[in-house]
C-alpha positions in Angstrom: 26.7 -72.6 101.7 26.5 -75.8 99.5 28.0 -79.3 100.0 30.8 -78.4 97.6 32.0 -75.1 99.3 31.8 -76.6 102.8 34.0 -79.6 101.7 37.0 -77.4 101.1 36.6 -75.8 104.7 39.6 -77.4 106.3 42.9 -76.2 108.0 45.1 -77.6 105.5 47.1 -75.8 102.7 46.5 -77.4 99.1 49.8 -76.2 97.6 49.3 -75.0 94.0 51.4 -76.5 91.2 55.0 -75.7 91.4 58.0 -76.5 89.2 60.3 -76.6 91.8 60.3 -80.2 93.2 60.7 -81.7 89.5 63.7 -79.2 88.7 65.4 -80.0 92.2 65.2 -83.7 91.5 66.7 -83.3 88.1 69.6 -81.2 89.5 70.2 -83.4 92.3 70.5 -86.3 89.9 72.6 -83.9 87.7 74.9 -83.3 90.8 75.4 -87.0 91.6 76.4 -88.0 88.1 78.7 -85.0 87.7 80.4 -85.7 90.9 81.1 -89.3 89.8 82.2 -87.9 86.3 84.6 -85.4 88.3 86.0 -88.0 90.8 87.0 -90.2 87.7 88.6 -87.3 85.9 86.0 -87.0 83.0 86.2 -83.9 80.8 83.8 -81.1 82.1 82.9 -83.3 85.1 83.9 -80.3 87.5 82.0 -77.7 85.3 78.9 -79.8 85.2 79.2 -80.3 89.0 79.6 -76.6 89.7 76.5 -75.6 87.6 74.4 -78.4 89.4 75.4 -76.9 92.7 74.5 -73.3 91.6 71.3 -74.6 90.0 70.4 -76.6 93.3 71.1 -73.3 95.4 69.1 -71.0 93.0 66.0 -73.5 93.1 66.2 -73.8 96.9 66.1 -70.0 97.3 63.2 -69.7 94.9 61.2 -72.6 96.5 61.6 -71.2 100.0 60.9 -67.8 98.7 57.5 -69.2 97.8 57.2 -70.9 101.1 58.0 -67.6 102.9 55.2 -65.8 100.6 52.6 -68.4 101.3 53.1 -68.2 105.2 53.5 -64.3 105.4 51.3 -62.8 102.8 48.8 -65.5 102.0 48.2 -66.7 105.6 48.3 -70.4 104.2 50.2 -71.8 107.3 47.4 -72.3 109.8 47.9 -73.9 113.2 47.4 -77.4 111.7 50.2 -76.5 109.1 52.5 -75.3 111.6 52.2 -78.5 113.6 53.0 -80.4 110.8 56.0 -78.5 110.0 57.2 -78.8 113.7 56.8 -82.6 113.2 58.9 -82.3 110.1 61.7 -80.2 111.5 62.0 -82.7 114.6 62.2 -85.7 112.0 64.8 -83.9 110.0 66.9 -83.1 113.2 66.6 -86.8 114.2 67.9 -87.6 110.8 70.7 -85.6 111.1 71.6 -86.9 114.5 71.7 -90.4 112.8 74.1 -89.0 110.2 76.6 -87.9 112.9 76.0 -90.9 114.8 77.8 -92.9 112.0 80.8 -91.0 112.4 80.9 -91.4 116.2 80.3 -95.1 115.8 83.4 -95.1 113.6 85.4 -93.2 115.9 84.8 -95.3 118.9 85.1 -98.7 117.2 88.6 -97.6 116.2 89.8 -95.9 119.3 88.4 -98.5 121.7 90.0 -101.2 120.0 92.9 -100.0 117.9 93.9 -102.2 115.0 97.5 -103.6 114.7 97.8 -101.6 111.4 97.7 -98.3 113.2 100.2 -99.6 115.9 97.7 -100.7 118.3 97.3 -97.4 120.0 95.1 -94.4 119.8 95.8 -91.8 118.5 97.8 -93.8 116.0 101.6 -93.5 115.8 102.9 -90.3 114.0 99.7 -88.4 114.5 100.2 -85.0 116.6 96.7 -84.2 117.7 95.3 -80.9 118.8 95.5 -79.6 122.2 91.7 -79.5 123.2 92.3 -76.6 125.6 93.4 -74.1 122.7 91.2 -73.6 119.7 88.8 -76.3 120.3 88.0 -74.9 123.6 87.7 -71.5 122.3 85.4 -72.6 119.4 83.2 -74.3 122.1 82.8 -71.2 124.0 82.1 -69.3 120.8 79.5 -71.7 119.7 77.7 -71.9 122.9 77.8 -68.2 123.2 76.1 -67.9 119.9 73.4 -70.2 121.1 72.7 -68.2 124.0 72.1 -65.1 122.0 69.9 -66.9 119.4 68.0 -68.4 122.3 67.2 -64.7 123.7 66.3 -63.4 120.3 63.7 -66.5 120.2 62.2 -65.8 123.6 61.8 -62.1 122.9 59.9 -62.9 119.9 57.8 -65.6 121.5 56.9 -63.3 124.3 56.1 -60.1 123.0 55.7 -58.3 126.3 59.7 -57.9 126.3 61.7 -55.3 124.5 61.9 -56.1 120.7 64.8 -53.9 120.0 67.2 -56.6 121.4 66.3 -59.0 118.6 68.3 -57.5 115.8 71.3 -57.1 118.3 71.1 -60.7 119.7 71.0 -62.0 116.0 73.8 -60.0 114.8 75.9 -61.4 117.6 74.7 -64.9 117.1 75.6 -64.7 113.3 79.0 -63.0 114.0 80.1 -65.6 116.3 78.9 -68.3 114.0 81.3 -66.7 111.4 84.1 -66.6 114.0 83.6 -70.3 114.7 84.0 -71.1 110.8 87.2 -69.1 110.6 88.8 -70.5 113.6 88.2 -74.1 112.2 89.6 -73.0 108.8 92.7 -71.9 110.6 92.8 -75.2 112.6 92.9 -77.2 109.4 95.4 -75.0 108.0 98.0 -75.5 110.8 97.1 -79.2 111.4 100.0 -81.7 111.3 98.0 -84.3 109.6 95.5 -84.7 106.7 92.3 -86.7 105.8 94.6 -89.5 104.3 96.5 -90.0 107.6 95.0 -93.1 108.9 91.4 -93.7 110.5 92.1 -90.9 112.8 92.7 -88.4 110.0 89.5 -89.7 108.0 87.2 -89.6 111.0 88.5 -86.3 112.3 88.0 -84.3 109.0 84.8 -86.0 108.0 83.2 -85.5 111.3 84.4 -81.9 112.0 84.1 -81.0 108.4 80.6 -81.9 108.2 79.8 -80.1 111.4 81.7 -76.9 109.9 79.3 -77.3 107.0 76.2 -77.4 109.2 77.4 -74.4 111.0 77.5 -72.5 107.7 74.0 -73.7 106.9 72.8 -72.6 110.5 74.5 -69.2 110.0 73.0 -68.8 106.7 69.6 -69.8 108.3 70.0 -67.2 111.0 71.0 -64.4 108.5 67.9 -65.3 106.6 65.7 -65.0 109.7 67.3 -61.8 110.8 66.4 -60.3 107.3 62.9 -61.6 107.6 62.6 -60.1 111.2 63.6 -56.7 109.9 60.9 -57.1 107.2 58.3 -57.8 109.8 57.5 -61.4 108.9 57.3 -62.6 112.6 54.3 -61.6 114.7 51.8 -63.2 117.1 51.9 -66.9 116.7 53.6 -66.7 113.2 57.3 -67.3 113.9 57.9 -70.8 113.3 60.8 -70.2 110.6 62.7 -68.6 113.3 61.9 -71.1 116.0 63.2 -73.8 113.3 66.4 -72.0 112.8 67.1 -72.0 116.5 66.3 -75.6 116.8 68.9 -76.2 114.3 71.4 -74.1 115.8 70.9 -75.8 119.0 71.4 -79.2 117.3 74.8 -77.9 115.9 75.8 -76.9 119.4 75.0 -80.4 120.9 77.0 -82.0 117.9 79.8 -79.8 118.8 80.0 -80.5 122.5 80.0 -84.4 121.6 82.7 -83.8 119.0 84.8 -81.9 121.6 84.3 -84.2 124.4 84.9 -87.5 122.4 87.4 -86.6 119.7 89.3 -83.5 120.8 89.5 -84.3 124.5 88.9 -88.0 125.3 90.3 -89.1 121.8 93.5 -87.0 122.5 
């Protein structure tokens, strides 16, 4: 072996030239400009925004498809690569925690010292809040139960001495419960007696719970993709980080909802 050959013997994956980063950047910029045009009632702003989102989704699917191919069929995700992916996922979840931290900050800032403009009380005058022991409690039970089933599937994959046949059933239950949570939240929005424009309470409530609901949709889709990948035999031995990342994300969604339930639905009511 010569020096040039030995130089390239390392555990890292040198990614081949890909069009997806450039295309994603262009479409994200297009989505931002289209959103501004749409909010200012420019002609065709809504159409441009729609096609920008469709393009972003298509590029994301194609990009992640390439990554799955590299990890599953090319064997490019070595132990060093998986370690880096784990650190990346942890940092991503931390950034998401900071995102929701801003909503909790706004909520406690407004609730612990209510302004005179909202009557000096919390919840503000005229706001009929939800009973936390009805739909919110039901959704809490649903989401935590879904997390338990997702964790069970993760441990079965992680320790192959256990029975593999339970994985598909566990994931099916976890995904189904995730969809139930979304449907109950949509019903909650439908029967609500206040809107996002009703004082600071409505704004914080819908922003915090709405973005959490969006994360639930992402997490449910994440689990659905992992379910299909498991059925195709993509996870074996030490190669199951994609599944692990999905479960981590689902637990993050669970924890955020617990904070939302305790602070906004229970204490805030």
